[in-house]
N, C-alpha and C positions, 0 to 999 in steps of 0.2 A: 503492498500498501504505499502509498505518497505521502512522504510526510505533513504537509499539508494538502489536503484533498478541498480542489477548486468547485468549481461552478460546474455540474455535469459532468461528475466524475466517475458516478455509478451507472451503471448500464439500467435503464428503466427495468429491467425482469431478475436484476441481480439476484434478490431476496426470493426470488421463483425457484430457486434450487433446480430442480431435473423438468419441473412445470414448465420452463421456457423451451424445452422441445416442442411442445403445445403451439407454438407459433409457425411450426413448419407444417401443421395441419392444415391451413383452410388452400396454400399451394400445394399441397398432394392431394387436397380432396378435388381442386381445379385441375389436377391434371390427370386425375381418374375418372371425372365426371363431366367436367364441362368447356376444357381446355379451347382456347381461342383456335384461330386457323391456322397458327406458326406454333403454335403447341409451346407457348412463353412458359408455363407453370410446370411444364415436364424438362424441357429445358433445366430451369432452375433445380428443380430436384436432383435432375444428373450433376447437375454441377456439384450441388454442396454434396452429396454422396460420393464424387469423386475428391472432393478437396478433402475428406476425410480420411481418405484410403490414402489420398499422399501425405497427410499429418500421420498417420499408422506406420507406411512404410518408412519414413525418416526415423519413429519413434523406435522401431524395432532397430534400423541399421545404428544410430548412435547410442543404444544402452545395448547393444549385443558385443560385447566386450571383444570377440574372438573378432570383431569386424574394427571397430572402432578405433580400438586402442594401436594398433599399428600407426595410427597418425595424428592421433590425439593433441589436440590446442594444448587444453587447461588444463591443470591434475587436479584442481580441486574437486572434490567429492562432492555430490549432491547432500541435499539435507530436506527432509519431510517441509519445512517451512515456505523453501519455494513451491515445491509440488501442491502445494495447499493456494497459495498467493497467486500460481496460475492456471489453478482448476476450471476458471471458465474463459481458457482460452480461443475455445471454439466462437463467443459473442461475434464476431467479427461473419464468420459464415451467417449467424442468422440476419444480421443486421444487413446484408448487401444484398440477401434472397430479399430482403422487405423492401432497401433504399430501388435494387435494380426493376423490379415489379411496380412499384410508385411509378420511375419514370417509362416503365413502356402502358401505363397507361396515361399519364400527362401529357407526354412529347409527343405531337404528330409525327407520324411516320418513323417512330422505333420500335418500327415492327415488322413482320415478313421480310427475315434476312435471308437467304439464301445460302444453302452448307456451303458454297466454299467461292472465296472469292480473292484470286492471287493478289491483285492489285492492292487488298483490304490490310493482306501480310503487313507487306512495305511499309504501309500507311501507318500502323500496331506502332512496330517499331519505331519509327520515325516520329510519332505523337509521345511516345516510351520516353526515347534518347533524350527529347529536345524538353519541352514543356515538362511530365512527369519529375524525371529526376532532379531537372532544375530546380523546380517548385519544392520538391521534396527536400532538395540538398540545404536549403534557406530556411524552412519549414523547421527541418528536425535542427539548426543550426539556433533556429529561434526558442523550440524546444528545452535549450540547455541553459539559456537565459536563466537567471539563479530564481525569478518569482516563477514561470512556467516550470521549472524544473521541480521546484520545490511542490507544485500543486498537482502536476502532473506526469512529468513525464520521469521523476524517479521511482515510478511505479515498476517501468522497464527492466530501469538501471539497477533495482532493485536483485537481479538474477547475473550474477558476476559469472556464473558459470551458466552459460546461455543450452537452451535444450532447442530443437526444431521445433516447438511451438513456441519461444517465447517471444519469438519475432513475432505473434498478435496478441500479444497480453499487454493493451492498454487501456487506458480509462477511455470513457464514452465516447467524450468530447474531442478526445484525440484522435479517435479511430472513425468521425466526423468528419473533422481535417484530410485522414488518409483516404478515406471513399471519396471524397470529391475528387483530389487529385487525382486517385488511380483509375477515376474513369473521364478523365480526358483523353485517354488513347479509345477507349471506346465510343465516347460520344464524337471524339475527333471523327471515326472512320465512318461514322453516321451521318454527319454533316457533309463529308466526300462522297456518301453513297457508295462506299465499297465494303460497307460492315458484313459480315458472314455470320454462320454459326461455330464454324470452323476458329474463325482469329475470334469471338469472345471465349470458347474453351480454353483455346491456345495462350490466351493471354491470363485468363486467371487463374487458370492451373499453372501454367509456365511461371507467373507472379508467388504462388504457393509454393512453388520447387526453388525457387530462387532465394525465397524468405527462408526454407528450411536450412538450404545449404550453406544458407548464410552463419544462422547460430546451429547449427548441429553440433558444433566443438570438436571436429574432427576432418581431417583433409581429404577432399575428394578431387579434386581437381592438382594430377601432376603438379610441381616446382617447373620440373624440364619443360614443358609445356609452354611456360611464362620462359624462357628462355630459349626456345625455338621460335617463338612468337612472342616480342618484345614489346608491341603495341596492345598487347592481350590485358597487361595487368591496368590499362584506364577504362578498359570496357567490360569487364566481369570481375567482381569483387572476389575472397576467397574465403573461408570460415576464419583462417588466421589475423585477414584486414580487421576483419567485422567485431573479433572477441577483441583487438584491442582498443577498438571504440570504447568495449564493456568496463575494461579493466584498465582503462587511462581517460574517457569520458570526454575529454575533449581535442579527440581527434577520428579523424576516420568517419565522416558525416554522412557518406553517399549512402543511397539506395542499393542500387546494384553494379554499379558504373561507379568509379573512384576516380574517373577525368575530371568531376568539382571539384574531387578534394586536394589534385594534383595542378589544378588550375588557379585554385585560392589561398593553395600553403596550410591545408591539415591535413595531408596526410604523412602518416607517420614513418619515419624513414626505417623504422624497426620492422615493416612490416612482409618484406620480403624474405629477410634471412628470419624471421615466425615461420613464414610459409615453409621455408625450406627445411627449418627441424622439424618442423612436424610432418611434413612430409617423409623425413626419411627416419622418423620414428626417436630422434632425439629427447624429443620431450618426458618419454613413456620408460627410459632404459629405468630407471630407480623404482617402478613400480610394476615391474617385472614377475618380481620373485616375493613370493610370499614370504610371512613368520608361520601362518597357520592356514591349512587349507580344510576347509572343512566340506567331508563331502555328504549331501541329503540327496533327496531322488524323489520322485513325483508322488502325488497319492492318489487319489482319483482321478480318471482324465480330466474333467475341466479343471483340475488344479494346473494346467498347461499354460492357462490364460492367465493365471496369480505371476507369472514368472515378469519381472520389471521390465523387458522387453516385449511383453506381448502386450500387460495390460497396464499401463499408465497410473488410472486412476484407481483399477482394482487391487494392484499391486500394493497401494498406499493403503491399504486396510485390511483387517484380518480377513482370509477367505472362508466366504462363506458362497455356495454354490446358491444362486438368484435366477427366478424364471427368465430372467433375459439370457442367460448362457445356454438354457436348456438348447435350442435350436440351430446352436454353434454345436452340438457333441458330433452330428459327422465329420465336422473339421477336427475335431479334435480326436474322434476315430485315423482320421486320414495322418496327422502327426505323430500320432503312437505307431501306427503302422511302418511310414519313414523312419522315426526313431529305432523301432525296435530293430530296422536293417542295416540304416545306415547311422545312425547316431552314434557320438561318443559325449564323455564327459566335457560339461562345459561349465566358465566362468558365467555365475549368474547376478553375484553380489560383490562389495567391496567396502570393506570399511576401514579405519586407522583408527588403533587406538596409541597416542602419541608417535611413535615411531617404528610400531608393532601395525603388520599391514595385516588382514584377512579377508582370505577369499571364502566364498562361498561356491561349490563346484556342485553342481548336478550331475548324478548317473542317470543315465538313458534309459528309468526304468520305473514303473509305477507299484506302488503298493500291492494288488492283487500280482505283479510277476511274482515277489517273493515267494508266494505261497504256493508255485509252480515248481514242483521239483527241475521239471525238465530246464528249467531258465537259469540254477541258480550257477553252472558253471559259464554261462555270461553275463551276470551278473559280477560273480566274483573275476573273472580276468577284465573285468571294466575298473570294480573297486584296485584290485591289484595292482594295473596298467598308471592308474593313478595314482595311489602312492609311489611304485617306479621314477614317476616323472617328475614328483614332488621333491623327492629326495636326489636325484639328479640335476634338479634344479637349485639346490639350497634351502628348500621349506624345512622349516625348525619341528614343526609337529602337524601329521594327518590325521585329523577330527574325522571319526564315523557318525554319521547321523544315522536316529532311526532304525529301519533296520536293514541297515548298511553294514551290524554289527550285530545278527542275531545270532544267535547260539546254534539254532539250524543251517544257518547259511554256511561261518564261518570260524564259529566257536569264539564269536566276541573280537573278531579280527586276529587272532594267536595263530592261524595257519600262517597270513602272511608273514609275520615277525619269525616262525617258526622256518621257513621255507627261504627265506634272504635274512639272515642274522647279522649281513654288515651294513643293515639300514642305519644311514647318520639320523634323517627324520623319525622322530616317534609316533609312534603310532596308539593312539588314542582314542577311547571307547567312550569315554566321559560320563559315565555311567556314576562313576564315586561321586562327581558330583549331582547327578540325578539324583542319587539316594539320600545323601545328605541334604537336598533342597524338599524332598517328600518329609524326612525327619524331622525338619526344624520348623514344619508346617504342621506338626500336632502339637496339642496341649504337651506340655510337659509335666501334667501329670495323670497322664493316658495309662489306664490299670491293663488293657487287651485290646488285642486288634485280631482280626478274620484277614488272612494274606490269601489270595487265588495267586498263582502266577511264582508259587512259593520256592519251587525249585530253579526259578532262574537267578541271572547273574544279579539282578536287584533284590528280587526275593529273598535269596540267600541272604545278601548283603544286611538287607533288612529286621531277618529274625536272629539272625546274629546278633547285630547291633544291639534292638531291642531287647532281647533274652538277658544280656548283660547289664543292662538298665532295670531288671525286674519286671518289664513288661508281657503278661502271657501273649503266647504266639501262636494262634490256633493254624493250621500249615495246613491248605486244601489241595493235598496229592495226592492219585490213587495208588500209586507207588510206596510200600511200603520199607523197598529199599530202598529207595532217593530220600525217603525222612529218617532211615537209619543213619546212611552216612552223615545227611544235616546233623542230626543230634550230634554225631559224635566229631563233629567238627568244632562243637562249641567249648567254652571251658568247664570243665565237670559238674561246678557249683554251679551251674546256671542253665543246667541241661533240661531240669526240668520243667523249665519256660518255655520249652517249647514242645507244643499238642497236634498231635494229627487229627484233621478234617478229613474223611474220607469221601461225606456229602457237603454240599453249597449247603444244607441243610443245618449242619452244625454251626452255622453260626450265624441261625437266628438269636442267638441271646444278645451278638455283639454288638457297638451301635458304632465302631469303628472298623471300616471294609477298607482295603485298600488293595486295590484291583489291578492285577498283572498280567493275567488273561483274560480273555475275552467271556463277558457271561451273558445267557438269555433273560430279558425279560421276565420270564418266569422267575429267574434266580434271585432278578434284583428286590421281586415279591417278598421272598423270604426274609429280607431284611426288616426289624425292628422298626418303627415310627420312629425320627432323628437320626437315624444312620447318615456318618457323614462318607461319602464315597471318595478317600485319595486314591488316584489313578496314576500309573504309568503304562497302561496298555496303550499299542498302536493298531488302529483306531483306538481314540478311545471312549467308553462307555456315552450312550444317550440317557441325557437327564429325561427320567417319565416317572417318577413320582414329588409329587408337588411337598411331601409330608418328611423330605428327606434335603441331603446337599451333597452339593458333586464339586468337587476340585477338578482343576485344569491341570495339563501335564506337566510336567517340574519344567519350570521357566525362571529365568531371572533377569534382570532389566539391565543392559548395557550401563559400562559406568558413563556416565555426562561427560565426558570427553570425548565418547566415539565418534567419528566423523564419518559420515560418509550414507548413514541409515535411512532411506528415503522409500523402502520398500517392507510390508510386514512379513517375520518370516511364520508363511503361511496361516495359522490360526490364532495366532499369539498378536497381542495388542502392541500399539507402536512400540519399536526400540527394546521389546520383550523378546528371549533367544529361548530357546529350548536348554534347558541345563546343560546338555550333553555337549552343545556349540561352547557353551560359557566353559566349560571342561579343559575343553583343546586348550583356548584362549588361556585361562588359569596356569596350565600346563606348560605354555611357551612362557609369559611371564615371569611364572619361578625361575624358570632355566632347568626343572627337574628333567631328569636324565633318562628314566625308565620307562616304558611301552606301559600303558594302560590297558591289557589286554587281556583276556579268558576272566577268569573270575575276582570281583572286586576284593580288593585288600579292607576289613573293617576297621582296619586302624587306622587307613586314612581318610577316611569320612570326614571327622574334625578337621584335621592338619586342612583338607584341602577346601573344604567349607570354609575357614579361618583366612586361610589366600583367599579366595571370592571376595569375603568384604573388603578383606583388605586393600584388593584391587577396585572395588568401586563397585560394584555389582548389588542389585538390591531384590529383595524378594519380591512379589506382585503386591501392588498398596493393599487388595483384598486381604493377603495373608500377613499383613504388617497388622491391620485394623480389627485383628480380629482375637486380640488378646493371644496368640499361638507364640510361646516360648523355645526356645533350644532346650536340647537338655541338660 
């Protein structure tokens, strides 16, 4: 937001939320029901749709690290604050549909365009290169006058790190001025009688394409092209050229053509060097190697749209499949099939904590595939290759998220450490901190729990830790042999606190259930009224009872100084991450030299918890406010 918002700063529909999209309804209805002879409303809807697709195309490229990191300009990371401020980036599309339709209605002869007119294409280019670029240059310089900047243009410049859609994030009155200026080529060709639908489409979509190119924060145009054709630098800007405008503010004012900056002495002399540095990858050298590489994976098929490069707004909030996503299921299936055959692990998010660089990688697998035995070798191969690549690149810690460290898949990552005994990177499943978070969100005076998934890594560690605190642990397991083995691993003086529950019904007397293995709706009904369901099962159980309380999967809030957090980690609230990711980060911050794979050492639980607190991680606010204390 501008520091001193001025007259007509807000769009008239700013407070409507998603209701603003109802403004498209009259145009859409006209296109479907009673369009005029030249199908004006149909063309407006198609152009609007193509503008959205253009924005999505550039957003995907910009946020896809495998593509954009190679020639990235600014290395600063994106934050939620900017994502929220730019949430209404598409207001200009609505505005221009309305304005163009009004002009069509009131301006005599602004209709009946032919499909194509070759002369009109040249006229469009001339009107843009002359009046539009010239007017924009001086209009833009005027907006940098201290009063107009404070009231309007500082809104746009709040985005030091630009995204492709940042170029359309301006106050309402500013957009009115832009719309009038950018209409010159369209009205000019109408005046000369050379208008055509081709030139209308080409100008509006080409305009959006170049606007996104300048704000995308990675270089698309090769530097060698400007060396081969020197006049090009006066005719077409680069992302580097415009990035300097956002970082230094009072230089490089042009729209798309730097010629006026060179004519009036406002072209920054560093523009060419920055372009060359970005194009050759020099800007990203320090960010290539992570200190922590955390391996995540997909959950349900629709979760693919929660990836930061797939859904800008969707990824900024906890993932919750909504009705409008379900029509995209065929696309999700197609993506699933492509990744199943050709997919490789990729970087989805980057964070920084002080000097530590944290990368979240995604294994191309969805939750259901982990329960298909025939998929295990393929998934483990992806994980193993990721570990070896990270080790070769100098990564300190490789974290295994969710089912990537399942006991039935790879024994909690142990198979990789046993196979590659000379790994310099530490492999960490993070379950020690996950267990600690579960324990620290229980009342300190708890007397008894009912535990499912009792023989899992986390289940065993919780049972051993709690029994040593004189808490009775009812272990749900069908295997007498596994139960005896667990009891024998406990200190002899505390073994009496471990009790075997052969059936779910055996937990009916206990109001503290810890769910580590899926339970049915019928099983939930057996819990007494007032039961609290703690859980570490993936996927988490669905809350079905109003007379009970349900905990979330173990999570921690990232330290306040963590940078680059602009996407929610699946169903986590903003800036919260799964405890196993936090565990990998803590492992690196502490410089611990041991692998954390296989069985959890209960003696390390308190040590890991204390380290996490020391580095600034925090429990969810709900846990902090419910009088829950540590043991």
